[in-house]
C-alpha positions, 0 to 999 in steps of 0.5 A: 174128065172133060169129054167134047166133040170140039177140037178145043176146050174154050178157056183151056189149053192143051198141055200134052197130046196122049193119042187116040182113045176109044170104047166100044160095045156091040148090042143084039136086039131083044125078042121082046124088043123086035114084037114091039118093034114090029108093032110100032112098024104097023101103027107108027111111033117111036121105037122106044125100046131101041132107043133106050138100047142105043143110049146105053150102047152110047154110055158103056162106049163112052165110059170104056173110051174114058177109062182108057184116057185116064189109063194114059194119064189125060184129063180130056177127050176132045174131038170126040166121035161115035160110029156104028157098024153091023157086026152080024144080023141083028147085032151092031157095034157102037164105037167112040173114039177122040183124041186124049189130051192133058189140058192145063 
């Protein structure tokens, strides 16, 4: 499955438009990560626990989007975008969406 943030795939022709597909996941902060993040706020530096959390969330959202694309018969998702939103205190949704297409 080809996943791209571009509206076209160079060298490929769109044969069919299958519609919008999406995937999302809601993640919460981890107490241990919060403690380490508090220390990093004092001393500075990357919050690696949160970096890993967001990477895992992106991968899960894309996996779910790909599954939805496969279910409608697509072999690619183009114009992919990501969005985040706060769901509640300490929890956020990561949302991936794009256009499912069939490429020749």
